[in-house]
N, C-alpha and C positions, 0 to 999 in steps of 0.2 A: 465428569469432565469429558467433553466431546473431542473426538479426534479431528485433525485437520490435514488435508492434502490439497494443495493448490499452488497457483502461480503467484510469484512475487515479481512486480515490475520495477526495474531499475531504469532511471533516466539520467542521461548526461546531456547537457546543452552544448550543441556544436553549431558552428557557422556553416550554413549551407545555402548556396555554394560558397566556397572559401573566398574571403575578402569581399563579401557582398554586403555585410552588415545585417544580414538576416540570420537570426538565431532560432534553432528548432530543437525540441527534445528528441534525442535518439533513444528509443526504448528497447530494452531486452528483458526477457522473462526467464526465470528459473523456478522450477517446482520444488517445494519443500514439504516435509512431514512435520507435524507438530500437534499442538493441543489448543482448543479454544478455552482459555482460562477465565474469560469474563464474557458474558453474553447478555447485553442489554440494548433495548431499542427505545428511542424517544422521538417525539414529534417536536419540531421547533417551529413556533408560530412566526410567520413572516407576513409582510404586506403584499403578498401575491395571492393568487387564486387558491393554490394548494399549499399546505404546510410541508416543510422539508422533513424527510425522514433521515434521521441520523442514528448511528449506533455508537455505543461506548464500549465496543468489544475489544478484547485483547487476545491476540493469538501469539502463542509461544512456538517459534520454529526451531528445529534443530539446525543450527547454522553451520555452513561449510566455511572454508577459508575466504571464499569470495564474499559471502554475506558479511563476515566479520570485518573485512577490509573496506567494504563499500556500503555499509549500512546507511551512510548519509545520503546515498543516491536512491533509496527506496521511495517509490512514488505511490504504489497501489498494491492491493491484494485481491485476487479473484477468489471469492468465497460466497457460498449460499446463493449461487445463481446471479451474482452481481459483482461489479468491480468497485472496491471501496478505497477511499483515500487513506493513506497511512499518515496519521497526524503526529506520531512520535515513535521513536525506536529506543528501547532500553537494552543495553548490552549486558547480558549475564551469561558469559561463556560457560558451556558450549551452546547457549541459546540466545536468541534475540526475541524480545517482547515487542510486538507490533500493536500499537493502539490505532483503532480504526475510527473514522468519522463519518463523513457524508459520502454519497455516491460519487465516484471519480468520473469526470467528464473530459479528461485530457486524452492525449494520444496513447495507444496501446501497441504492443508488438504484433 
């Protein structure tokens, strides 16, 4: 099992500026230690020039109180030189199991 240390991005949608009707993700990052418990890469064929690279990786982080209370706001994980979308989060206190999918293209901190 490989070790993990990296940033986890949390996003909350806020109206910016207030009362404008324009909503943006406000992103914050916190770094965590953990383990890579599943490490799989796959290509997904699409109707574009290049196939999409996706991973079916799972990362188990040692969760602090913030992570446990705000796991539903987790957007991405910085790992292996890229930023990956978190597709699901499983709570197994004192850990969270983060399942990764494709490369994340949204806002970062």
